[in-house]
Structures are given as C-alpha cells and as structure tokens.
VMD Tcl script that draws the C-alpha trace (Angstrom):
set ca {
  {65.14 -19.45 53.94}
  {63.28 -17.38 56.24}
  {64.21 -16.49 59.65}
  {61.42 -17.29 62.57}
  {59.71 -14.73 63.62}
  {59.09 -14.46 67.25}
  {56.10 -12.46 69.62}
  {57.04 -10.57 72.43}
  {54.94 -11.54 75.03}
  {54.64 -8.05 76.68}
  {53.92 -6.04 73.18}
  {53.22 -8.24 70.62}
  {56.19 -6.91 68.54}
  {57.49 -9.41 66.07}
  {61.13 -9.81 65.83}
  {63.83 -12.39 64.27}
  {65.79 -12.07 67.33}
  {64.93 -14.82 69.92}
  {65.59 -13.07 73.43}
  {65.75 -14.99 76.55}
  {65.82 -14.11 80.37}
  {68.89 -14.36 81.60}
  {70.20 -17.17 84.53}
  {70.83 -15.36 87.52}
  {71.44 -16.53 91.13}
  {70.84 -15.29 94.68}
  {72.04 -16.51 97.71}
  {70.23 -16.14 100.91}
  {73.41 -16.37 103.94}
  {71.53 -17.30 106.81}
  {73.16 -17.64 110.77}
  {70.79 -18.43 113.64}
  {72.21 -15.61 115.82}
  {73.02 -13.11 113.09}
  {70.60 -13.16 110.72}
  {70.63 -12.97 106.72}
  {73.33 -11.19 104.46}
  {72.37 -8.23 102.75}
  {74.79 -6.03 100.36}
  {74.55 -2.48 99.80}
  {74.37 -2.29 95.72}
  {77.01 -0.10 94.10}
  {75.27 0.01 90.95}
  {71.60 0.78 90.07}
  {69.21 -0.57 90.96}
  {70.78 0.69 94.30}
  {69.55 -0.41 97.80}
  {70.04 -3.05 99.77}
  {69.68 -6.77 98.16}
  {70.55 -10.58 98.90}
  {74.13 -11.44 97.55}
  {73.85 -12.47 93.83}
  {74.49 -12.34 90.28}
  {74.48 -13.44 86.54}
  {75.23 -16.83 86.00}
  {78.46 -17.21 83.36}
  {78.41 -18.99 80.38}
  {79.74 -22.76 81.14}
  {79.08 -22.60 85.01}
  {76.61 -24.32 87.03}
  {73.93 -22.36 89.07}
  {75.41 -23.75 92.22}
  {79.20 -22.57 91.76}
  {77.74 -18.87 90.55}
  {76.01 -18.99 93.76}
  {79.46 -19.68 95.66}
  {81.18 -17.48 93.56}
  {78.90 -14.67 93.83}
  {78.81 -14.77 97.73}
  {82.36 -14.70 97.86}
  {82.83 -11.93 95.45}
  {80.29 -9.57 97.21}
  {80.74 -10.68 100.80}
  {84.15 -12.32 101.11}
  {82.16 -15.06 103.01}
  {83.18 -18.62 101.95}
  {79.41 -20.70 102.02}
  {78.15 -23.93 102.06}
  {74.65 -24.31 99.95}
  {72.03 -26.07 102.53}
  {69.30 -26.07 99.86}
  {67.30 -24.45 97.49}
  {64.57 -21.40 98.42}
  {62.97 -21.26 95.25}
  {63.01 -20.02 91.32}
  {61.78 -16.36 90.83}
  {60.79 -15.32 87.45}
  {58.90 -12.56 87.03}
  {59.64 -10.77 83.95}
  {59.39 -7.66 86.28}
  {61.51 -8.84 88.95}
  {64.91 -6.83 87.80}
  {64.30 -3.40 86.27}
  {67.05 -3.94 84.12}
  {66.05 -7.03 81.75}
  {63.95 -10.11 82.35}
  {65.98 -12.71 84.79}
  {65.49 -15.83 86.26}
  {66.62 -16.31 89.46}
  {67.67 -19.69 91.41}
  {67.79 -19.03 95.26}
  {69.76 -20.85 97.64}
  {70.58 -20.84 100.87}
  {73.75 -21.06 102.65}
  {75.61 -20.67 105.91}
  {79.26 -19.31 106.54}
  {82.11 -21.05 107.57}
  {83.54 -17.55 109.21}
  {80.84 -15.13 109.49}
  {83.34 -12.72 111.14}
  {85.14 -12.27 107.29}
  {82.01 -10.50 106.11}
  {83.24 -7.66 104.06}
  {81.27 -5.95 100.68}
  {83.11 -6.44 97.57}
  {82.99 -6.35 93.90}
  {79.66 -4.44 93.29}
  {78.56 -4.26 96.68}
  {79.63 -1.26 98.77}
  {78.98 -3.25 102.04}
  {77.64 -6.43 103.21}
  {76.64 -7.09 106.55}
  {74.21 -8.94 108.73}
  {70.90 -8.15 109.68}
  {68.08 -9.72 112.10}
  {64.73 -10.87 109.97}
  {62.68 -8.71 112.19}
  {64.98 -5.93 110.97}
  {65.63 -5.80 107.46}
  {65.80 -2.25 105.36}
  {63.77 -1.66 102.49}
  {64.93 -4.03 99.69}
  {65.53 -4.22 96.39}
  {64.22 -6.41 93.54}
  {61.97 -9.29 94.81}
  {64.12 -9.80 97.52}
  {61.69 -9.17 100.48}
  {59.12 -11.90 98.80}
  {62.01 -14.16 98.56}
  {63.49 -13.75 102.59}
  {59.62 -14.03 103.50}
  {59.37 -17.29 101.32}
  {62.31 -18.31 103.14}
  {61.33 -17.87 106.65}
  {57.70 -19.57 106.35}
  {59.58 -22.46 104.55}
  {62.53 -22.60 107.56}
  {59.55 -22.37 110.38}
  {57.85 -25.24 108.67}
  {60.92 -27.37 107.72}
  {60.27 -27.73 104.15}
  {63.05 -26.09 102.69}
  {64.62 -28.53 99.65}
  {68.20 -29.66 100.56}
  {70.93 -30.22 98.15}
}
mol new
graphics top color blue
foreach p $ca { graphics top sphere $p radius 0.5 }
foreach p [lrange $ca 0 end-1] q [lrange $ca 1 end] { graphics top cylinder $p $q radius 0.2 }
display resetview
C-alpha cells in the first residue's frame, strides 16, 4: 500500500508526513484601571508578549488559557470572551501555530509575577505598549476595537 503524499502549501514539496499547525492560546488579561498584562519572554523569540502557549494533548483551549495565565503571570483569571482566532502561518517564527485568543479579568491583580517561561509580568496601559512579539500588537488592536464597539464574543 502506498503512503499518501501531501504538498507543502508554501513550497510545493511533496512529503508523506502530514504536518499540521500547532494549537496555541493567548490570553489578553485586561483591567480597566491598569491596562493589559504582558510578559517578557525568557526564550526566543524575545520581547514582550501576551501570556500564552501550546495546548496540551487532551486539554481544552479554555483550560489551556487559564493554565498558561497562571503559569506565566501567577494570576487566577476568569475568561470573559473570545477575541478571535489567529492563524497566519508566519505569526510565529518557530512554527505554524493557530491561536485561540481569549480575554480575561483577574481576581487579585496584585498577585502578578512572572513565572515559567516569562522573566517578568506586568500591566501596561493600552496607549503605552512596548514593541510586541508575534502578532500581538494586531491582537491588542482588535481587542481595543471590539471592546470599544461592545462586539466581543462572550463565553
């Protein structure tokens, strides 16, 4: 029996290895007085980013978002809604990822502290953001627009 061949959508190379994008989550933790939580990444690509990471096998994206928020910021979050799904194959320079992005609030904003693969975690006002890794500037821009319009999808 012949193995099925797949074509790479970027280069057209044929392979018998079906490669799929990796599911990830990002969490936009927002507080009206403090702003949005960003983490300073310990590992490449370096820079400031929304908390997030890879979804574990057997884990829902909602559970992954809550777990990643806790691991990277020490914040216990409550998911409020969906910002969107981001799937540009070039959004992550390491590999093709598809991110489900949630927005959340936190119970105790003072508990913020960088952890796991985040060197730091802190709030930034939406009008005073540092340069951001990945496509996170676009995600925050989408959030700002949807938040102002009242069109964010709720959970």
